[in-house]
N, C-alpha and C positions, 0 to 999 in steps of 0.2 A: 391339716398341718402338712401332710406329705405333699399335697397339691401345691402349696405355697413354696415349699422348698424346690419342687420340680420347676415351677415357673421362674424362680430366682436363678436356678442353675441354667435354664434355657436362655433367659435374658442375658446372663453373664457370658454364655458361650457366643451368643449373637454379637454382643458388644466386642468381645475379643476378636471375633472374625472380622468385623467391620474395621476395627483399628488395624489389624494386620493387613487388610487390603489397601487401606488408605496409606499406610506407611510404605508399602511396597510399590505403590503407583509412582511412576516418574512423571514429572511435569513436562509438558510439551512446549518447546521453545521454537520460535520461527527461525528457520535457517536462512541466513543471508546467501543469496545466490549471486555468484560472480558473473554478471551479464557480459562482461568483456570476454571471459573464457567461453561463454555460450556462443557469443557472436563470432568468435574465431572458429569454433566448430561448425557453425552454420555456414560461414563463408568458405569453409573447406569442402562443403557439399554433403555433409552428413545429414541424416534424417533425425527428426525429433526424438524418436525412441532410442536411437543409438547415442545421441548426445546425452539424453537423460540417464541412460545406463552408465556411460563413461564418467559423468560428473556426479553420479549418485543423487540426482534430483528428479522431480516429477516432470512429466511432459508438459504439464500446465505451466511450470516455471520456465521452460524453454519458450513456450508460446508467449508468455508474459514478457520475457526479455526481447523477443522479436518485435512485439507490439511497442515496447518502450523505445527501441532503436528506430522503428519506423516513425513514431511521433517526434523523436528528437531530430531525425533527418528532415522531416517536414517543417519543423520550427526553424531549423538552420536555413533551409531553402527560402522560407518566407521572409526571414530577417535579411538575408542577403539580397533578395529582390527589392526589398524596401530600401536597403542601403544604396543599391545601384541607382534606383530611381529618385533618391533623395526625399522620399516620402516617409512620413511617420504615421503611426496608427492614429487615426483621428480621435481627439479627446472630446469629452462631453462639452457642449457649449457653455461658456461662463455667463452667468446672469449679471446684468449691470448693477442690480440692487442687492448683490450678495454681501457687500460689506456694510457694516452699521453706519459708517459715515455717509455713504451714498444714499442709504435709505432715509437718513435724518434730514439731509439737505434737499430742498425742493429743486427740481430741474427747471432751469430758466432758458427761454429761447430768445 
């Protein structure tokens, strides 16, 4: 009988401890990084660690913003070259029998 009471008290104490830890845990939310501010700092010549410390973000966030800016610049350059040359991105070739009407009617020569 004493052993059952001890087990009940121990289980209750563990339950209370778990509930206390779960209640005190704060959820982690993804912080939005202002890449414009990061790129202003990069363009002023600062290093990744200094930028991260100033803006209170991680160095990987600084690198991610640099990567996004590089890809955006590449896309703008690519689209401006296509606009100057008058070319568009080639589309997939259209099949002649893709419409139901063309498939139903026989081709005559």
